[in-house]
Steps between C-alpha positions, in 0.01 A plus 500: 500500500566869574832433671416739780645405833246421770575620848356294790480702814510342839198599703591552860274378780320790665527534875340767718689659793264647752664774710357571838607715796815626325629854516493728192882462489472120499229505235713720269798265545293188419364653190839625382674168581231308296535734203883480500504113557221409253732321262672303780173355636333200344153625567311821417447658841242770551420696817139502627343660804160324498319207342654170431878440539762227503772625740442725804779746595417629849672764704532409869604730782620193699647223286445239771130565515256221412311559178128510535237472225630698208214435262523319168692179449856593410742240372767660703549793734804724525536718810691823510640627840782709632831329497646384835170468681449122469317305239190287450615143433147401381532715186761634260630833605670804335687759707464873474637691327389292207791394261467423132688173516320372803154568354578344159660196675193452705266526194723269291489246781125511500495466122714188526274356774188549301662358181620197695159421647354191334222561257186367659251332265212290603438144401154495336245386738133422449288651769123409532287722274317645802809552716554822693821632626644720773848568650581367838791746525684746276743323265875546529659789307694274260173348394361836388826609337392861460214378275215743513242247380598248764494762768154606389376145496645437849324805638158376375571140627595631844176686560230264368409158375479507117468264208728512200256688273423750774872550574575571130210741475590693821872523432487557124761231459470231231331180622796271401738718688270495806488121474877472479543716804246298702685183401822655612351613832361147564856368510603734777246422753359851502182431303175369637287322237133456583287280270126471527382165635230337296177475683358151564169417339224599730240246606139601461363705788246237582764224508739699703243591759322158502745214442226256601326569171738268314402210726128568456545528126662155466239358738230621265671335203531172686135514594390569143694196377343283774827450677517503878824479698510428856 
């Protein structure tokens, strides 16, 4: 053995903070606070302005306003508004001017919430080989858990009826992972499973159109055998 010490580094979970409708002053503060508080936070936070994200930080002119469609499927939303002008009880709020401790406390609380969320694993389930699937409604945020693959799969399932092989091909997600996610969705009541119904054997066209042919056929057999029934 070489006797060299092996250092095992802890890999932090990556979370993306999407900043929207914030002033340049607010943007500068958020970036500075994240840089200073990096060691204090459990996760590796990065600021993004487009694409996929985990947490939305949204500037509001009126904190009591009702949030509309914000795009994406954030695990949480932080609203930033001027202090003393009310608050939106439906979401978590931060008051302007932004304070270092308040922001890090809010992010730490989100980290703890995400860490405390139960890990959702599906019980293996056998679907019919020809089954096709679609979402009846968008899954809850805790089911997706900021997982890009699950979000991608849910997007395909929401817009079309697809089989397992087709879902794996369209999404570029491994087939076993697709099957696990489908099994998980099936336990939440959000998945519609459609299986092809086997077709019944078709009677011959002549028999279907002329059922009396059967009676005539047996009558011919009886006549050939010299049997007559009254």
